[in-house]
N, CA, C and O atoms as a Maestro MAE file, in Angstrom:
{
 s_m_m2io_version
 :::
 2.0.0
}

f_m_ct {
 s_m_title
 :::
 protein
 m_atom[240] {
  # First column is atom index #
  i_m_mmod_type
  r_m_x_coord
  r_m_y_coord
  r_m_z_coord
  i_m_residue_number
  s_m_chain_name
  s_m_pdb_residue_name
  s_m_pdb_atom_name
  i_m_atomic_number
  :::
  1 25 185.024 27.727 134.184 1 A "MET " " N  " 7
  2 3 183.641 28.030 133.866 1 A "MET " " CA " 6
  3 2 183.257 27.376 132.544 1 A "MET " " C  " 6
  4 15 184.004 27.454 131.568 1 A "MET " " O  " 8
  5 25 182.112 26.741 132.513 2 A "ALA " " N  " 7
  6 3 181.650 26.068 131.306 2 A "ALA " " CA " 6
  7 2 181.163 27.093 130.293 2 A "ALA " " C  " 6
  8 15 180.678 28.165 130.653 2 A "ALA " " O  " 8
  9 25 181.302 26.745 129.031 3 A "ASN " " N  " 7
  10 3 180.806 27.613 127.973 3 A "ASN " " CA " 6
  11 2 179.285 27.577 127.940 3 A "ASN " " C  " 6
  12 15 178.654 26.636 128.421 3 A "ASN " " O  " 8
  13 25 178.722 28.616 127.367 4 A "THR " " N  " 7
  14 3 177.275 28.698 127.230 4 A "THR " " CA " 6
  15 2 176.926 28.705 125.749 4 A "THR " " C  " 6
  16 15 177.657 29.263 124.931 4 A "THR " " O  " 8
  17 25 175.812 28.085 125.412 5 A "LEU " " N  " 7
  18 3 175.335 28.056 124.035 5 A "LEU " " CA " 6
  19 2 174.066 28.893 123.922 5 A "LEU " " C  " 6
  20 15 173.175 28.814 124.768 5 A "LEU " " O  " 8
  21 25 174.000 29.693 122.867 6 A "LYS " " N  " 7
  22 3 172.805 30.481 122.565 6 A "LYS " " CA " 6
  23 2 172.086 29.737 121.441 6 A "LYS " " C  " 6
  24 15 172.611 29.625 120.333 6 A "LYS " " O  " 8
  25 25 170.890 29.230 121.726 7 A "ILE " " N  " 7
  26 3 170.152 28.394 120.781 7 A "ILE " " CA " 6
  27 2 168.913 29.149 120.330 7 A "ILE " " C  " 6
  28 15 168.136 29.625 121.157 7 A "ILE " " O  " 8
  29 25 168.726 29.259 119.005 8 A "THR " " N  " 7
  30 3 167.590 29.968 118.425 8 A "THR " " CA " 6
  31 2 166.778 29.007 117.568 8 A "THR " " C  " 6
  32 15 167.334 28.302 116.726 8 A "THR " " O  " 8
  33 25 165.472 28.976 117.777 9 A "LEU " " N  " 7
  34 3 164.579 28.164 116.947 9 A "LEU " " CA " 6
  35 2 164.306 28.935 115.662 9 A "LEU " " C  " 6
  36 15 163.759 30.038 115.711 9 A "LEU " " O  " 8
  37 25 164.679 28.369 114.508 10 A "VAL " " N  " 7
  38 3 164.535 29.085 113.240 10 A "VAL " " CA " 6
  39 2 163.499 28.463 112.310 10 A "VAL " " C  " 6
  40 15 163.073 29.109 111.352 10 A "VAL " " O  " 8
  41 25 163.087 27.232 112.568 11 A "LYS " " N  " 7
  42 3 162.049 26.593 111.768 11 A "LYS " " CA " 6
  43 2 160.958 26.067 112.688 11 A "LYS " " C  " 6
  44 15 161.211 25.716 113.840 11 A "LYS " " O  " 8
  45 25 159.757 26.020 112.165 12 A "SER " " N  " 7
  46 3 158.620 25.547 112.952 12 A "SER " " CA " 6
  47 2 158.716 24.037 113.187 12 A "SER " " C  " 6
  48 15 159.068 23.282 112.281 12 A "SER " " O  " 8
  49 25 158.399 23.606 114.409 13 A "PRO " " N  " 7
  50 3 158.395 22.162 114.681 13 A "PRO " " CA " 6
  51 2 157.095 21.467 114.252 13 A "PRO " " C  " 6
  52 15 156.909 20.282 114.531 13 A "PRO " " O  " 8
  53 25 156.209 22.185 113.586 14 A "ILE " " N  " 7
  54 3 154.951 21.575 113.128 14 A "ILE " " CA " 6
  55 2 155.267 20.548 112.041 14 A "ILE " " C  " 6
  56 15 155.994 20.841 111.091 14 A "ILE " " O  " 8
  57 25 154.723 19.365 112.187 15 A "GLY " " N  " 7
  58 3 154.871 18.328 111.172 15 A "GLY " " CA " 6
  59 2 156.156 17.523 111.256 15 A "GLY " " C  " 6
  60 15 156.420 16.706 110.375 15 A "GLY " " O  " 8
  61 25 156.962 17.730 112.287 16 A "ILE " " N  " 7
  62 3 158.185 16.938 112.417 16 A "ILE " " CA " 6
  63 2 157.915 15.742 113.330 16 A "ILE " " C  " 6
  64 15 156.834 15.620 113.906 16 A "ILE " " O  " 8
  65 25 158.897 14.874 113.454 17 A "LEU " " N  " 7
  66 3 158.742 13.699 114.303 17 A "LEU " " CA " 6
  67 2 158.401 14.103 115.740 17 A "LEU " " C  " 6
  68 15 158.989 15.051 116.262 17 A "LEU " " O  " 8
  69 25 157.475 13.413 116.379 18 A "PRO " " N  " 7
  70 3 157.125 13.737 117.765 18 A "PRO " " CA " 6
  71 2 158.334 13.739 118.702 18 A "PRO " " C  " 6
  72 15 158.401 14.554 119.622 18 A "PRO " " O  " 8
  73 25 159.278 12.844 118.479 19 A "LYS " " N  " 7
  74 3 160.486 12.787 119.301 19 A "LYS " " CA " 6
  75 2 161.293 14.081 119.168 19 A "LYS " " C  " 6
  76 15 161.822 14.592 120.155 19 A "LYS " " O  " 8
  77 25 161.382 14.600 117.956 20 A "HIS " " N  " 7
  78 3 162.124 15.838 117.727 20 A "HIS " " CA " 6
  79 2 161.380 17.032 118.319 20 A "HIS " " C  " 6
  80 15 162.005 17.963 118.828 20 A "HIS " " O  " 8
  81 25 160.069 17.009 118.257 21 A "LYS " " N  " 7
  82 3 159.266 18.088 118.841 21 A "LYS " " CA " 6
  83 2 159.496 18.149 120.355 21 A "LYS " " C  " 6
  84 15 159.617 19.233 120.927 21 A "LYS " " O  " 8
  85 25 159.554 16.978 120.996 22 A "LYS " " N  " 7
  86 3 159.799 16.929 122.436 22 A "LYS " " CA " 6
  87 2 161.217 17.399 122.765 22 A "LYS " " C  " 6
  88 15 161.446 18.012 123.808 22 A "LYS " " O  " 8
  89 25 162.160 17.113 121.878 23 A "THR " " N  " 7
  90 3 163.531 17.566 122.087 23 A "THR " " CA " 6
  91 2 163.600 19.088 122.041 23 A "THR " " C  " 6
  92 15 164.272 19.703 122.870 23 A "THR " " O  " 8
  93 25 162.909 19.701 121.076 24 A "VAL " " N  " 7
  94 3 162.873 21.163 120.971 24 A "VAL " " CA " 6
  95 2 162.281 21.761 122.248 24 A "VAL " " C  " 6
  96 15 162.803 22.741 122.779 24 A "VAL " " O  " 8
  97 25 161.198 21.171 122.735 25 A "GLU " " N  " 7
  98 3 160.572 21.663 123.966 25 A "GLU " " CA " 6
  99 2 161.494 21.469 125.167 25 A "GLU " " C  " 6
  100 15 161.535 22.318 126.058 25 A "GLU " " O  " 8
  101 25 162.229 20.366 125.198 26 A "ALA " " N  " 7
  102 3 163.150 20.102 126.305 26 A "ALA " " CA " 6
  103 2 164.307 21.102 126.328 26 A "ALA " " C  " 6
  104 15 164.880 21.375 127.383 26 A "ALA " " O  " 8
  105 25 164.642 21.641 125.169 27 A "LEU " " N  " 7
  106 3 165.672 22.675 125.104 27 A "LEU " " CA " 6
  107 2 165.137 24.013 125.612 27 A "LEU " " C  " 6
  108 15 165.909 24.944 125.845 27 A "LEU " " O  " 8
  109 25 163.820 24.109 125.782 28 A "GLY " " N  " 7
  110 3 163.212 25.338 126.295 28 A "GLY " " CA " 6
  111 2 162.680 26.242 125.210 28 A "GLY " " C  " 6
  112 15 162.390 27.411 125.461 28 A "GLY " " O  " 8
  113 25 162.547 25.714 124.000 29 A "LEU " " N  " 7
  114 3 162.082 26.513 122.869 29 A "LEU " " CA " 6
  115 2 160.613 26.260 122.590 29 A "LEU " " C  " 6
  116 15 160.183 25.111 122.490 29 A "LEU " " O  " 8
  117 25 159.842 27.333 122.463 30 A "ARG " " N  " 7
  118 3 158.409 27.213 122.214 30 A "ARG " " CA " 6
  119 2 157.971 27.936 120.934 30 A "ARG " " C  " 6
  120 15 157.087 27.461 120.221 30 A "ARG " " O  " 8
  121 25 158.591 29.077 120.649 31 A "LYS " " N  " 7
  122 3 158.179 29.891 119.503 31 A "LYS " " CA " 6
  123 2 159.354 30.128 118.561 31 A "LYS " " C  " 6
  124 15 160.511 30.108 118.980 31 A "LYS " " O  " 8
  125 25 159.046 30.352 117.283 32 A "ILE " " N  " 7
  126 3 160.080 30.661 116.302 32 A "ILE " " CA " 6
  127 2 160.758 31.966 116.700 32 A "ILE " " C  " 6
  128 15 160.106 32.896 117.175 32 A "ILE " " O  " 8
  129 25 162.059 32.025 116.506 33 A "ARG " " N  " 7
  130 3 162.919 33.162 116.850 33 A "ARG " " CA " 6
  131 2 163.157 33.308 118.352 33 A "ARG " " C  " 6
  132 15 163.810 34.257 118.786 33 A "ARG " " O  " 8
  133 25 162.635 32.378 119.145 34 A "GLN " " N  " 7
  134 3 162.910 32.401 120.577 34 A "GLN " " CA " 6
  135 2 164.356 31.965 120.799 34 A "GLN " " C  " 6
  136 15 164.857 31.063 120.127 34 A "GLN " " O  " 8
  137 25 165.011 32.614 121.744 35 A "VAL " " N  " 7
  138 3 166.411 32.325 122.045 35 A "VAL " " CA " 6
  139 2 166.514 31.864 123.493 35 A "VAL " " C  " 6
  140 15 165.932 32.474 124.390 35 A "VAL " " O  " 8
  141 25 167.257 30.783 123.715 36 A "VAL " " N  " 7
  142 3 167.534 30.315 125.073 36 A "VAL " " CA " 6
  143 2 169.035 30.120 125.211 36 A "VAL " " C  " 6
  144 15 169.746 29.911 124.229 36 A "VAL " " O  " 8
  145 25 169.495 30.193 126.442 37 A "GLU " " N  " 7
  146 3 170.899 29.914 126.736 37 A "GLU " " CA " 6
  147 2 170.970 28.642 127.556 37 A "GLU " " C  " 6
  148 15 170.265 28.492 128.554 37 A "GLU " " O  " 8
  149 25 171.826 27.729 127.128 38 A "GLN " " N  " 7
  150 3 172.009 26.455 127.821 38 A "GLN " " CA " 6
  151 2 173.502 26.255 128.058 38 A "GLN " " C  " 6
  152 15 174.333 26.750 127.296 38 A "GLN " " O  " 8
  153 25 173.832 25.527 129.117 39 A "GLN " " N  " 7
  154 3 175.223 25.167 129.376 39 A "GLN " " CA " 6
  155 2 175.704 24.207 128.291 39 A "GLN " " C  " 6
  156 15 174.937 23.375 127.806 39 A "GLN " " O  " 8
  157 25 176.959 24.324 127.919 40 A "ASP " " N  " 7
  158 3 177.548 23.446 126.906 40 A "ASP " " CA " 6
  159 2 177.983 22.154 127.588 40 A "ASP " " C  " 6
  160 15 178.975 22.123 128.315 40 A "ASP " " O  " 8
  161 25 177.223 21.086 127.341 41 A "ASN " " N  " 7
  162 3 177.587 19.773 127.865 41 A "ASN " " CA " 6
  163 2 177.165 18.710 126.852 41 A "ASN " " C  " 6
  164 15 176.408 19.014 125.930 41 A "ASN " " O  " 8
  165 25 177.631 17.489 127.001 42 A "PRO " " N  " 7
  166 3 177.329 16.445 126.005 42 A "PRO " " CA " 6
  167 2 175.832 16.182 125.809 42 A "PRO " " C  " 6
  168 15 175.402 15.867 124.699 42 A "PRO " " O  " 8
  169 25 175.039 16.307 126.870 43 A "GLN " " N  " 7
  170 3 173.602 16.062 126.748 43 A "GLN " " CA " 6
  171 2 172.941 17.110 125.862 43 A "GLN " " C  " 6
  172 15 172.155 16.771 124.978 43 A "GLN " " O  " 8
  173 25 173.255 18.368 126.092 44 A "ILE " " N  " 7
  174 3 172.682 19.453 125.287 44 A "ILE " " CA " 6
  175 2 173.181 19.361 123.853 44 A "ILE " " C  " 6
  176 15 172.407 19.562 122.917 44 A "ILE " " O  " 8
  177 25 174.460 19.061 123.666 45 A "ARG " " N  " 7
  178 3 175.017 18.907 122.312 45 A "ARG " " CA " 6
  179 2 174.297 17.790 121.550 45 A "ARG " " C  " 6
  180 15 174.037 17.924 120.354 45 A "ARG " " O  " 8
  181 25 173.978 16.698 122.231 46 A "GLY " " N  " 7
  182 3 173.256 15.603 121.590 46 A "GLY " " CA " 6
  183 2 171.856 16.010 121.185 46 A "GLY " " C  " 6
  184 15 171.379 15.631 120.115 46 A "GLY " " O  " 8
  185 25 171.191 16.786 122.040 47 A "MET " " N  " 7
  186 3 169.851 17.269 121.718 47 A "MET " " CA " 6
  187 2 169.895 18.216 120.513 47 A "MET " " C  " 6
  188 15 169.040 18.149 119.630 47 A "MET " " O  " 8
  189 25 170.891 19.090 120.489 48 A "ILE " " N  " 7
  190 3 171.042 20.026 119.371 48 A "ILE " " CA " 6
  191 2 171.327 19.262 118.083 48 A "ILE " " C  " 6
  192 15 170.778 19.589 117.032 48 A "ILE " " O  " 8
  193 25 172.179 18.249 118.161 49 A "ASP " " N  " 7
  194 3 172.520 17.462 116.973 49 A "ASP " " CA " 6
  195 2 171.285 16.784 116.390 49 A "ASP " " C  " 6
  196 15 171.170 16.636 115.174 49 A "ASP " " O  " 8
  197 25 170.368 16.375 117.253 50 A "GLN " " N  " 7
  198 3 169.152 15.697 116.806 50 A "GLN " " CA " 6
  199 2 168.221 16.643 116.040 50 A "GLN " " C  " 6
  200 15 167.536 16.214 115.110 50 A "GLN " " O  " 8
  201 25 168.192 17.909 116.418 51 A "VAL " " N  " 7
  202 3 167.273 18.862 115.779 51 A "VAL " " CA " 6
  203 2 168.037 20.001 115.098 51 A "VAL " " C  " 6
  204 15 167.546 21.128 115.032 51 A "VAL " " O  " 8
  205 25 169.238 19.706 114.594 52 A "LYS " " N  " 7
  206 3 170.076 20.749 114.012 52 A "LYS " " CA " 6
  207 2 169.445 21.420 112.794 52 A "LYS " " C  " 6
  208 15 169.843 22.528 112.433 52 A "LYS " " O  " 8
  209 25 168.469 20.772 112.151 53 A "TYR " " N  " 7
  210 3 167.795 21.367 111.003 53 A "TYR " " CA " 6
  211 2 166.728 22.386 111.420 53 A "TYR " " C  " 6
  212 15 166.133 23.038 110.562 53 A "TYR " " O  " 8
  213 25 166.482 22.529 112.716 54 A "LEU " " N  " 7
  214 3 165.478 23.466 113.226 54 A "LEU " " CA " 6
  215 2 166.083 24.635 113.991 54 A "LEU " " C  " 6
  216 15 165.408 25.641 114.208 54 A "LEU " " O  " 8
  217 25 167.336 24.524 114.401 55 A "VAL " " N  " 7
  218 3 167.918 25.520 115.302 55 A "VAL " " CA " 6
  219 2 169.234 26.077 114.761 55 A "VAL " " C  " 6
  220 15 169.900 25.470 113.922 55 A "VAL " " O  " 8
  221 25 169.581 27.263 115.281 56 A "GLU " " N  " 7
  222 3 170.900 27.843 115.072 56 A "GLU " " CA " 6
  223 2 171.583 27.913 116.424 56 A "GLU " " C  " 6
  224 15 170.945 28.221 117.431 56 A "GLU " " O  " 8
  225 25 172.876 27.627 116.452 57 A "VAL " " N  " 7
  226 3 173.608 27.595 117.719 57 A "VAL " " CA " 6
  227 2 174.801 28.524 117.621 57 A "VAL " " C  " 6
  228 15 175.503 28.566 116.610 57 A "VAL " " O  " 8
  229 25 175.016 29.278 118.709 58 A "GLU " " N  " 7
  230 3 176.152 30.192 118.777 58 A "GLU " " CA " 6
  231 2 176.795 30.037 120.153 58 A "GLU " " C  " 6
  232 15 176.100 30.014 121.169 58 A "GLU " " O  " 8
  233 25 178.110 29.933 120.183 59 A "GLU " " N  " 7
  234 3 178.813 29.841 121.458 59 A "GLU " " CA " 6
  235 2 179.046 31.237 122.009 59 A "GLU " " C  " 6
  236 15 179.480 32.134 121.286 59 A "GLU " " O  " 8
  237 25 178.756 31.418 123.296 60 A "ILE " " N  " 7
  238 3 179.004 32.727 123.911 60 A "ILE " " CA " 6
  239 2 179.838 32.553 125.160 60 A "ILE " " C  " 6
  240 15 180.160 33.535 125.829 60 A "ILE " " O  " 8
  :::
 }
 m_bond[239] {
  # First column is bond index #
  i_m_from
  i_m_to
  i_m_order
  :::
  1 1 2 1
  2 2 3 1
  3 3 4 2
  4 3 5 1
  5 5 6 1
  6 6 7 1
  7 7 8 2
  8 7 9 1
  9 9 10 1
  10 10 11 1
  11 11 12 2
  12 11 13 1
  13 13 14 1
  14 14 15 1
  15 15 16 2
  16 15 17 1
  17 17 18 1
  18 18 19 1
  19 19 20 2
  20 19 21 1
  21 21 22 1
  22 22 23 1
  23 23 24 2
  24 23 25 1
  25 25 26 1
  26 26 27 1
  27 27 28 2
  28 27 29 1
  29 29 30 1
  30 30 31 1
  31 31 32 2
  32 31 33 1
  33 33 34 1
  34 34 35 1
  35 35 36 2
  36 35 37 1
  37 37 38 1
  38 38 39 1
  39 39 40 2
  40 39 41 1
  41 41 42 1
  42 42 43 1
  43 43 44 2
  44 43 45 1
  45 45 46 1
  46 46 47 1
  47 47 48 2
  48 47 49 1
  49 49 50 1
  50 50 51 1
  51 51 52 2
  52 51 53 1
  53 53 54 1
  54 54 55 1
  55 55 56 2
  56 55 57 1
  57 57 58 1
  58 58 59 1
  59 59 60 2
  60 59 61 1
  61 61 62 1
  62 62 63 1
  63 63 64 2
  64 63 65 1
  65 65 66 1
  66 66 67 1
  67 67 68 2
  68 67 69 1
  69 69 70 1
  70 70 71 1
  71 71 72 2
  72 71 73 1
  73 73 74 1
  74 74 75 1
  75 75 76 2
  76 75 77 1
  77 77 78 1
  78 78 79 1
  79 79 80 2
  80 79 81 1
  81 81 82 1
  82 82 83 1
  83 83 84 2
  84 83 85 1
  85 85 86 1
  86 86 87 1
  87 87 88 2
  88 87 89 1
  89 89 90 1
  90 90 91 1
  91 91 92 2
  92 91 93 1
  93 93 94 1
  94 94 95 1
  95 95 96 2
  96 95 97 1
  97 97 98 1
  98 98 99 1
  99 99 100 2
  100 99 101 1
  101 101 102 1
  102 102 103 1
  103 103 104 2
  104 103 105 1
  105 105 106 1
  106 106 107 1
  107 107 108 2
  108 107 109 1
  109 109 110 1
  110 110 111 1
  111 111 112 2
  112 111 113 1
  113 113 114 1
  114 114 115 1
  115 115 116 2
  116 115 117 1
  117 117 118 1
  118 118 119 1
  119 119 120 2
  120 119 121 1
  121 121 122 1
  122 122 123 1
  123 123 124 2
  124 123 125 1
  125 125 126 1
  126 126 127 1
  127 127 128 2
  128 127 129 1
  129 129 130 1
  130 130 131 1
  131 131 132 2
  132 131 133 1
  133 133 134 1
  134 134 135 1
  135 135 136 2
  136 135 137 1
  137 137 138 1
  138 138 139 1
  139 139 140 2
  140 139 141 1
  141 141 142 1
  142 142 143 1
  143 143 144 2
  144 143 145 1
  145 145 146 1
  146 146 147 1
  147 147 148 2
  148 147 149 1
  149 149 150 1
  150 150 151 1
  151 151 152 2
  152 151 153 1
  153 153 154 1
  154 154 155 1
  155 155 156 2
  156 155 157 1
  157 157 158 1
  158 158 159 1
  159 159 160 2
  160 159 161 1
  161 161 162 1
  162 162 163 1
  163 163 164 2
  164 163 165 1
  165 165 166 1
  166 166 167 1
  167 167 168 2
  168 167 169 1
  169 169 170 1
  170 170 171 1
  171 171 172 2
  172 171 173 1
  173 173 174 1
  174 174 175 1
  175 175 176 2
  176 175 177 1
  177 177 178 1
  178 178 179 1
  179 179 180 2
  180 179 181 1
  181 181 182 1
  182 182 183 1
  183 183 184 2
  184 183 185 1
  185 185 186 1
  186 186 187 1
  187 187 188 2
  188 187 189 1
  189 189 190 1
  190 190 191 1
  191 191 192 2
  192 191 193 1
  193 193 194 1
  194 194 195 1
  195 195 196 2
  196 195 197 1
  197 197 198 1
  198 198 199 1
  199 199 200 2
  200 199 201 1
  201 201 202 1
  202 202 203 1
  203 203 204 2
  204 203 205 1
  205 205 206 1
  206 206 207 1
  207 207 208 2
  208 207 209 1
  209 209 210 1
  210 210 211 1
  211 211 212 2
  212 211 213 1
  213 213 214 1
  214 214 215 1
  215 215 216 2
  216 215 217 1
  217 217 218 1
  218 218 219 1
  219 219 220 2
  220 219 221 1
  221 221 222 1
  222 222 223 1
  223 223 224 2
  224 223 225 1
  225 225 226 1
  226 226 227 1
  227 227 228 2
  228 227 229 1
  229 229 230 1
  230 230 231 1
  231 231 232 2
  232 231 233 1
  233 233 234 1
  234 234 235 1
  235 235 236 2
  236 235 237 1
  237 237 238 1
  238 238 239 1
  239 239 240 2
  :::
 }
}
């Protein structure tokens, strides 16, 4: 079974690069403090790495 990641948006995406804003939306995050669960895979890890200054990640 693959690991799951709990991703929380902790900073507002207002005023950041449009590419990073789209990455946050692609992760399923819309509002601050919103939490989503995503499968742990290289694609999701790459997206998280791109916006690591906006999100907190926890392995569950």
